[in-house]
N, C-alpha and C positions, 0 to 999 in steps of 0.2 A: 640704906643704900641699897643699889645696885651693884653689879657684880664687875670690879676693876678691872681692867682686860690690859694696860700693860702702865707702866710711871714714864713721867720725860726721859729716865734715861735708856730706854729700851726702844723710845724713836727710833732711834736707827735703822733698824731691824722690824720696823712694821713701814718705815720707806722703804725701805730693797726688798721685801716679799710683800710685801702690798696687803699686811694681813690687818685686821682691823679697819675696814674701811679702804684700804683701795693706795693706788699711789699716787707718791704725792703727797702722803702727810705730809703737813704742815709742823714746824719747829715751836715748843711751848716758850712763849716770853717769861720771864720769869714773873709772879706776882707782884702786881703792881702794892700790897700793904706790907708783904711784910722782905719782902726780896726774895724770897724763897725759890731755885731755878732746879736742878733738878734732886729726886730722888724723893722729895716731898710732893710733884706736883703725877696727880692724876688724870686721865679721863673718866669717867665712868655713866652712870644708866640708871634715872629714877625708875620708880615703883612705876609707873608713866609711858616709858619708855626718851623721856630728853636725855639730853646727852650735856655731860657739862663737864669742866677741866673743874677739879679741886685740889686746896693746896691741906691737904690730912695734914692736920695735929696729931696724929700719929706716929709722923716722921717726921718732927720738926713743924711742921706746917703752920698757918695760923687761923684756918680755918673756914679762910674767902671763899667760895662756889662762882662762878662765872656763866654765861648766861643759858639757856639752854638751847642746846641745838638741833637740830634734825638727826642729826649722824655727830662720828669723829671729828670727822676731818673739817663739818659744820661749829664744833662747839670749839673747837682748837684753833679755828679761824672767828670767833666773839673773843675769846678768851684775848690773842693778840691785838683783836682792837681796841681795844680801850682805851686810854687818855692816858698819852708818856704824865710821868709825875714831875 
């Protein structure tokens, strides 16, 4: 795993300050597999530079990861675009 920059509950701060990717950061939808919303969702970067949303099992999540994006905003957009259950 790469370095976790922020958790889902910190996205308001990220939006306000423009940290970790810029203004207009999207809000994360809950995990489609376990329903986890705040506290267990992270935006992370892998060893080759892809950014992705991760539902961390160490924080009560199921371990699901979203598709890789070119930056944090793209990863969040891809996570939120998945089919609704």
